[in-house]
Structures are given as C-alpha cells and as structure tokens.
C-alpha positions as CSV (number, residue, x, y, z in Angstrom):
1,M,17.9,-20.7,26.2
2,A,21.0,-21.4,24.1
3,M,21.4,-19.7,20.8
4,T,24.0,-20.1,18.0
5,S,23.8,-17.8,15.0
6,L,25.7,-17.8,11.8
7,R,25.2,-14.8,9.5
8,V,26.9,-13.5,6.4
9,R,27.3,-9.7,6.2
10,R,25.0,-7.3,4.5
11,H,21.8,-9.2,5.3
12,Q,20.1,-9.6,8.7
13,L,17.0,-11.7,9.4
14,P,15.0,-11.4,12.7
15,L,14.4,-14.5,14.6
16,W,10.7,-14.9,13.8
17,A,9.7,-17.5,16.4
18,L,10.5,-18.0,20.0
19,V,11.1,-21.6,21.1
20,L,12.3,-23.2,24.3
21,T,15.7,-24.2,23.0
22,V,16.7,-22.4,19.8
23,V,19.6,-22.8,17.4
24,A,19.2,-20.5,14.4
25,V,21.3,-20.5,11.3
26,A,20.8,-17.5,8.9
27,L,22.5,-17.8,5.6
28,P,22.1,-15.0,3.1
29,V,23.0,-16.6,-0.2
30,L,23.6,-15.4,-3.7
31,A,23.8,-18.1,-6.2
32,T,23.1,-19.1,-9.8
33,S,20.1,-21.4,-10.1
34,R,20.7,-24.1,-12.7
35,A,17.0,-25.0,-12.8
36,Q,16.1,-21.5,-13.9
37,G,19.3,-20.7,-15.8
38,A,19.4,-17.3,-14.3
39,V,20.9,-15.5,-11.3
40,T,19.1,-16.4,-8.0
41,G,19.6,-15.1,-4.5
42,C,18.1,-16.4,-1.3
43,T,18.3,-16.4,2.4
44,V,17.6,-19.4,4.6
45,T,16.9,-19.6,8.3
46,Y,16.9,-22.9,10.2
47,T,15.3,-22.7,13.7
48,I,15.4,-25.7,15.9
49,N,13.5,-26.7,19.0
50,E,15.5,-29.6,20.6
51,W,14.9,-32.0,23.4
52,S,16.6,-35.2,24.5
53,G,16.4,-37.6,21.5
54,G,14.2,-35.4,19.3
55,F,13.7,-32.1,17.6
56,T,11.6,-30.0,15.3
57,A,13.0,-27.5,12.8
58,Q,11.3,-24.6,11.1
59,I,12.9,-23.5,7.8
60,R,12.3,-20.2,6.1
61,V,13.5,-19.6,2.5
62,T,13.4,-16.0,1.0
63,N,13.8,-15.7,-2.7
64,L,15.8,-12.7,-3.6
65,G,16.2,-13.5,-7.3
66,A,14.0,-14.5,-10.3
67,A,10.6,-16.0,-9.6
68,L,10.7,-19.8,-9.2
69,N,8.0,-22.3,-10.3
70,G,9.1,-25.3,-8.3
71,W,11.8,-25.2,-5.7
72,R,14.1,-27.7,-4.0
73,L,16.2,-27.1,-0.9
74,E,19.1,-29.4,0.0
75,W,21.4,-29.7,3.1
76,T,23.5,-32.2,4.9
77,Y,23.2,-33.0,8.6
78,G,26.5,-33.1,10.6
79,G,25.1,-35.4,13.3
80,D,22.9,-38.5,13.4
81,Q,19.6,-36.7,12.9
82,Q,16.8,-38.7,11.2
83,V,13.8,-36.9,9.7
84,T,10.5,-38.6,10.7
85,S,7.8,-36.2,9.3
86,A,7.4,-32.8,7.7
87,W,4.8,-30.2,6.8
88,N,4.4,-27.7,4.1
89,A,7.0,-29.6,2.0
90,Q,8.0,-33.1,0.9
91,V,11.1,-34.0,2.8
92,T,13.3,-37.1,2.1
93,Q,16.6,-38.2,3.5
94,S,19.4,-40.4,2.3
95,G,22.1,-40.9,4.8
96,N,22.9,-37.4,6.1
97,A,21.6,-35.7,2.9
98,V,18.2,-34.1,3.1
99,T,16.0,-32.8,0.3
100,A,12.9,-30.7,0.7
101,V,10.6,-30.2,-2.3
102,N,7.7,-27.7,-2.6
103,A,4.2,-28.9,-1.8
104,A,1.5,-28.4,-4.5
105,H,0.2,-25.1,-2.9
106,N,3.6,-23.4,-2.5
107,A,5.5,-24.3,-5.7
108,E,5.5,-20.7,-6.9
109,L,8.1,-18.5,-5.1
110,A,8.0,-14.9,-6.3
111,T,10.9,-12.5,-6.2
112,G,10.9,-11.4,-2.6
113,G,8.6,-14.3,-1.7
114,I,8.9,-16.4,1.4
115,V,8.1,-20.0,2.0
116,D,8.1,-21.7,5.4
117,F,8.1,-25.4,6.1
118,G,9.0,-27.6,9.0
119,L,10.0,-31.1,10.0
120,Q,10.4,-33.3,13.0
121,G,13.1,-35.8,13.7
122,T,15.2,-37.9,16.1
123,W,18.9,-37.9,17.2
124,R,21.0,-40.0,19.5
125,T,24.5,-38.4,20.0
126,T,24.6,-35.0,18.3
127,D,22.1,-32.6,16.7
128,P,24.1,-29.7,15.2
129,A,22.2,-27.3,12.9
130,P,23.2,-27.5,9.2
131,T,25.6,-24.7,8.0
132,A,25.1,-24.9,4.2
133,F,22.1,-25.1,1.9
134,A,21.5,-25.4,-1.8
135,L,18.5,-24.0,-3.6
136,N,17.5,-25.7,-6.9
137,G,20.9,-27.3,-7.1
138,A,23.0,-24.2,-6.6
139,A,25.2,-24.0,-3.5
140,C,24.3,-21.2,-1.2
141,G,27.0,-18.6,-0.7
142,G,27.9,-17.7,-4.3
143,T,28.9,-14.2,-5.4
144,A,26.4,-13.5,-8.2
145,T,24.1,-10.5,-7.8
146,P,20.3,-11.0,-8.1
147,T,18.5,-9.1,-10.8
148,P,16.8,-6.1,-9.3
149,T,13.0,-5.9,-9.6
150,P,10.8,-2.8,-9.2
151,T,9.3,-2.3,-5.8
152,P,5.5,-2.1,-6.1
153,T,3.6,0.9,-4.9
154,V,1.7,0.0,-1.8
155,T,-1.8,1.5,-1.3
156,A,-2.7,1.2,2.4
157,P,-6.2,1.6,3.9
158,A,-6.8,5.2,4.6
159,E,-7.7,4.6,8.3
160,C,-4.3,3.1,9.1
161,A,-2.0,4.6,6.5
162,G,0.5,7.0,8.1
163,A,-0.6,6.0,11.6
164,G,2.4,3.9,12.4
165,A,0.6,0.6,12.1
166,A,2.8,-2.5,11.9
167,I,0.5,-4.1,9.4
168,C,-1.7,-2.0,7.1
169,S,-2.8,-4.0,4.1
170,D,-5.7,-4.0,1.6
171,F,-3.8,-6.4,-0.7
172,E,-3.8,-3.9,-3.5
173,D,0.0,-4.3,-3.8
174,Q,-0.5,-8.0,-4.8
175,S,0.2,-8.5,-8.5
176,G,-0.6,-12.2,-8.9
177,T,-2.9,-14.8,-7.4
178,V,-0.3,-16.2,-5.0
179,P,0.3,-14.1,-1.8
180,S,3.8,-12.6,-2.0
181,G,5.8,-9.7,-0.6
182,A,4.4,-8.9,2.8
183,W,2.3,-12.1,2.9
184,H,3.2,-15.8,2.2
185,T,1.3,-19.1,2.3
186,T,1.9,-21.4,5.2
187,A,0.3,-24.5,6.7
188,P,1.3,-24.9,10.4
189,D,1.5,-28.4,11.7
190,C,-0.1,-30.1,8.7
191,Q,-2.0,-29.4,5.6
192,G,-5.0,-30.6,3.5
193,T,-7.1,-29.4,0.7
194,G,-7.2,-25.7,1.7
195,K,-6.0,-22.9,-0.5
196,V,-5.3,-19.1,-0.1
197,S,-5.2,-16.8,-3.1
198,V,-5.5,-13.1,-4.1
199,D,-9.0,-12.5,-5.5
200,T,-10.0,-9.7,-7.8
201,S,-13.7,-10.6,-8.0
202,V,-14.6,-9.8,-4.4
203,A,-13.2,-6.9,-2.3
204,Y,-14.3,-4.6,0.5
205,S,-12.3,-1.7,-0.9
206,G,-10.2,-1.4,-4.0
207,T,-10.1,-4.4,-6.4
208,R,-8.3,-7.1,-4.4
209,S,-8.8,-9.2,-1.3
210,L,-7.4,-12.4,0.3
211,R,-9.5,-15.4,-0.5
212,V,-9.4,-18.6,1.6
213,D,-10.9,-21.9,0.4
214,G,-11.0,-23.7,3.7
215,G,-11.5,-27.5,3.7
216,A,-13.1,-29.7,6.3
217,G,-11.4,-32.7,7.9
218,Y,-8.9,-33.2,10.6
219,C,-5.7,-31.2,10.3
220,N,-6.8,-29.2,7.3
221,H,-4.7,-26.0,7.7
222,V,-3.8,-23.2,5.4
223,F,-3.0,-19.5,6.0
224,A,-1.5,-16.4,4.5
225,A,1.0,-15.2,7.1
226,S,2.3,-11.7,7.5
227,T,6.1,-11.4,7.3
228,R,6.1,-8.7,10.0
229,D,7.6,-9.6,13.4
230,L,5.1,-8.2,15.9
231,S,7.2,-8.9,19.0
232,S,7.7,-5.2,19.8
233,V,4.1,-4.0,19.1
234,G,2.3,-2.9,22.2
235,P,1.9,-2.9,25.2
236,V,-1.6,-3.3,23.8
237,V,-2.0,-5.0,20.4
238,Y,-4.9,-3.6,18.4
239,V,-6.2,-5.5,15.3
240,R,-8.9,-4.6,12.8
241,M,-9.9,-6.5,9.7
242,R,-12.8,-7.0,7.3
243,V,-13.9,-10.6,6.9
244,R,-16.7,-12.2,4.8
245,H,-17.9,-15.7,5.3
246,T,-19.9,-17.9,2.9
247,T,-20.9,-20.5,5.5
248,A,-22.0,-20.1,9.1
249,L,-19.6,-21.1,11.9
250,P,-20.0,-24.8,12.5
251,L,-20.6,-26.9,15.6
252,D,-17.1,-28.3,15.5
253,H,-14.0,-26.2,16.3
254,V,-12.5,-24.1,13.4
255,T,-10.0,-21.2,13.3
256,F,-9.7,-18.4,10.8
257,V,-7.2,-16.0,12.6
258,S,-4.1,-17.4,14.2
259,M,-1.4,-15.5,16.1
260,P,1.8,-17.2,17.2
261,D,2.3,-16.4,20.9
262,A,5.7,-16.2,22.6
263,S,4.1,-16.8,26.0
264,Q,3.0,-20.3,24.8
265,G,6.4,-21.1,23.2
266,G,5.1,-20.2,19.8
267,K,1.7,-22.0,20.0
268,A,-1.2,-19.8,18.8
269,L,-3.9,-17.6,20.0
270,R,-6.8,-18.5,17.7
271,V,-10.0,-16.7,16.7
272,G,-12.6,-19.0,15.2
273,G,-15.8,-20.7,16.1
274,Q,-17.4,-23.6,17.9
275,N,-21.1,-24.5,18.6
276,G,-22.0,-22.0,15.9
277,A,-20.6,-18.9,17.7
278,L,-17.4,-16.8,17.7
279,Q,-14.7,-17.9,20.2
280,W,-11.1,-17.5,21.2
281,N,-8.9,-20.6,21.7
282,R,-5.5,-21.0,23.3
283,E,-3.6,-23.7,21.7
284,S,-1.3,-24.7,24.5
285,D,-4.1,-25.8,26.9
286,D,-7.1,-25.7,24.6
287,A,-8.8,-23.1,26.8
288,T,-11.8,-21.4,25.2
289,L,-13.3,-17.9,25.6
290,P,-16.2,-18.1,26.3
291,E,-16.5,-21.5,28.0
292,Q,-18.5,-23.9,25.8
293,S,-21.4,-24.3,28.1
294,P,-24.9,-23.3,26.7
295,A,-24.8,-20.2,28.9
296,G,-21.2,-19.3,27.7
297,V,-22.0,-19.8,24.0
298,A,-25.1,-17.6,24.4
299,L,-22.8,-14.7,25.5
300,S,-20.9,-14.8,22.1
301,T,-22.4,-14.3,18.7
302,P,-22.8,-16.1,15.4
303,L,-21.3,-14.5,12.3
304,A,-23.4,-13.3,9.4
305,T,-22.7,-14.7,6.0
306,G,-22.7,-13.2,2.5
307,R,-21.6,-9.7,3.7
308,W,-18.5,-8.0,5.0
309,L,-18.1,-7.8,8.8
310,C,-15.7,-5.6,10.8
311,L,-13.8,-7.7,13.3
312,R,-11.8,-5.8,16.0
313,Y,-9.9,-7.0,19.0
314,Q,-7.3,-5.9,21.5
315,I,-4.8,-7.9,23.5
316,D,-2.9,-6.5,26.5
317,T,0.6,-8.0,26.6
318,T,1.2,-7.0,30.3
319,T,-1.9,-8.5,31.9
320,Q,-4.8,-10.9,31.1
321,S,-7.0,-8.4,29.3
322,M,-8.8,-8.9,26.0
323,R,-11.8,-7.3,24.2
324,T,-13.5,-8.2,20.9
325,W,-16.0,-6.4,18.7
326,V,-18.1,-7.3,15.6
327,D,-19.4,-4.4,13.6
328,D,-18.6,-2.1,16.6
329,Q,-20.7,-4.2,19.0
330,E,-18.6,-5.5,21.9
331,I,-19.1,-9.2,22.6
332,A,-19.6,-9.9,26.3
333,G,-18.5,-13.5,26.1
334,L,-15.2,-12.5,24.5
335,Q,-14.0,-10.2,27.2
336,V,-11.2,-10.8,29.8
337,D,-10.7,-8.2,32.5
338,G,-8.9,-10.2,35.2
339,V,-12.2,-10.6,37.2
340,P,-13.6,-14.1,36.8
341,T,-17.0,-14.2,35.1
342,Q,-19.1,-17.3,35.2
343,N,-19.4,-19.3,31.9
344,V,-16.9,-16.9,30.3
345,D,-13.3,-16.8,31.4
346,G,-12.7,-19.6,33.9
347,Q,-10.5,-21.6,31.6
348,W,-8.8,-18.5,30.3
349,L,-7.7,-17.1,33.7
350,A,-6.3,-20.5,34.7
351,R,-3.2,-19.3,32.9
352,R,-1.8,-16.1,34.5
353,T,0.9,-15.3,32.0
354,P,-0.3,-12.6,29.6
355,P,-0.1,-13.3,25.8
356,R,2.7,-11.9,23.6
357,P,1.7,-12.2,19.9
358,T,4.6,-12.3,17.5
359,G,2.8,-12.8,14.1
360,L,-0.5,-12.8,12.3
361,R,-2.0,-15.5,10.1
362,L,-5.3,-15.4,8.2
363,G,-6.8,-18.6,6.8
364,W,-8.6,-21.7,8.0
365,E,-8.0,-24.6,10.3
366,S,-10.5,-27.4,10.6
367,Y,-10.3,-30.1,13.2
368,G,-13.3,-32.1,12.0
369,T,-16.3,-31.0,10.1
370,G,-16.6,-27.5,8.8
371,D,-15.5,-25.9,5.5
372,D,-15.9,-22.4,4.3
373,T,-14.9,-19.9,1.6
374,L,-14.0,-16.6,3.2
375,W,-12.3,-13.3,2.3
376,F,-10.2,-10.8,4.2
377,D,-9.6,-7.2,3.4
378,D,-8.3,-3.9,5.0
379,V,-6.2,-5.6,7.7
380,A,-4.6,-3.3,10.2
381,L,-2.5,-4.0,13.4
382,G,-0.7,-1.6,15.6
383,S,-0.2,-0.2,19.1
384,S,-3.1,2.3,18.8
385,P,-6.8,1.6,18.3
386,I,-8.0,1.4,14.7
387,G,-11.7,1.8,14.2
388,C,-14.1,0.3,11.6
C-alpha cells in the first residue's frame, strides 16, 4: 500500500476508508466564499483507489464556515485523468479542470456538515492526486477565520451515555431537517429517489428520529452516515438501534444498515431483507446469512411493521463470529460461530477473514422492487454490550 499525505497544520483528518492502493490529500482550508459573501472554512480529503489505467476517488468536504445552500468544488488534475462517471454529485471536466456540483439531496451544507461524493475515471501516463481545491469559487488555503458557531448540547440515550460508546445518538442534537454534525447524507455507488431527513413527528424517545424514504428500483441508495471512524472499536463490535418499518421486507434484496468493512477493501457488511425475512449480506462476494433456501429463510424472521423494534447485533473482528437479536430474541439463522450449520452459514464461512467494520450507515438500498418508509432512533455502538 502506498500512501502520500499533504496536510496543513492545525487540522488533522483520519483516513476514513481503507483501499487497496491509497493516495490521500487532506487540505484544511480557510477561505472567503464569494457565493455567500461571508467567511468560509473547509477541509477536503481526496482518497484514490488506483489500478493500471483506471481509478476511483472518494472526496469528502467538511464545511467549517457559514452554512451553504448549494456548493461547488473545483480542482485541476496534474496528469491525464479523465472522469467517466460520478455519484452523489454532478461532475464535469474541461481539459484538466474538474467541477463537482451538489446533487439535489445534498445541496444544504450546514456549519460543521460533511458531504461525500465519488467519481471514477481513466488515466494513461500519470495519475497524481490534486493538491489544491476551491469551494464556491474561493481558493482553498486562505487566511480568513471562520465565524464560530455555538456547539449544540447533545442528549444521548441513557443506556449508552457515559458508557464509552463510539456512537450514542437519539438525534435530539439535530436542529434542522437535514442530518448534520455527527451524521451526513451519502449515496454510495449511485443514487435514486431516496431521501433521509430528521423527523419531529415520529420518535421512539425524545422528539426526533432519523427518517428514510426508501425508493424502489435498481441502484436506489441513500443513507445517513456516522462521521465516526470505527476502526479501533472492538475486538467485538456491539450495535443496538430502534427501527420502525412501514412496509414488510420484500422478496427482492434490500439493505437498511450498511457498514464499510476494511477486510473487504471498503465494501460493506449489510443488514436487510430478502424473501420476506431479515438477512445479512456481504457485498464483496454476495454471500448471505442465512442461505436463501426455503429452510434457511425459515430460520430467520420477518420484521413487524408499524411499531418500533429493537435490533441488536455483535460482530467479532478476530474470528468469524456474529449474533443478531430482534426484541431480545436471538435469530438462529443469523448466527455464525465458526461451526458450519446447514442452510445457514455455508456461504458466509467460505471467507475465513473476519470482518473489520469502519463505519455505520443507516438508510435504504434497493436492487429491484421494494420501497419503504422507515425510522431509526436510539442508535448505540461500542466495545461493550448495550441492551434494549
């Protein structure tokens, strides 16, 4: 793995994704935004996965200044890169100059907010990472100071507050309808009609929850992603959340929890459904837990609709071991203990490398038919068990 990093003092960003070949450029910038007419600060990370003749790049922009309603990021390639496609933003190229403009669902970028987008491209002779960016027409690297904003008081769920949990969120710290602060909207790979928002009309506790309007159709992806890097959580990762579905799990494959996994090169461990029952799916080889035979599906469970459920699971990062509960009932078909079980874990144990989750995303991925409106609340993740 080769890594090149360029950083300006006083700000440090963790590398949030692990890729086979990585070049990361982190540029803390303080600039004046002409579009806003006010002082703006930002940081930009550019992470590249490169192979002979091609590459993908994931770009993260953090807004440290005034809230933006519409953003534009510009940079210039120093090699002969050509962008061929993009997700989560509209990306155009003229010569070596590249411009990325917000998509409809992520135009609002709050103070402290983060937006991620990605692109794919080709190259023939050289593929150096860009070293300078401009946000809304202002060159990154100015000397202006962003206007300070008050830090909101965070109210954490009682069962994980003070317990050292890496994530402990009941969304009560969200002040608007667009996820911000510790959460941001993203659409890995591609996007469709789905939407995530902060809802004040439905909640398990308090007055707020995360609402997902998940659309059907191939490649209809939308998530709220935690900004926390989970690479050091463990050795066992424990997750607990409240979730409420409007529609029963469909026959076609869908996902509503996604965890980028370093052992798969950043591809995801996914919790969702297929054949009407809860399942795990491993993106890199499409393995399912349980196996999707009639006997395997019968060992899982459908999810009730119209009420809050408590979903818990644990993932061992040192061996192939996983357990899953719904309302404190362990699901036999969603258990991996290293001992092969017919109709359950034959596909899963074909891969011996244990998972290493690095992030948490809540939302909806549809790969065919299947739409739903669902809510999340009281989300907790840490190195110790957290009960319902």
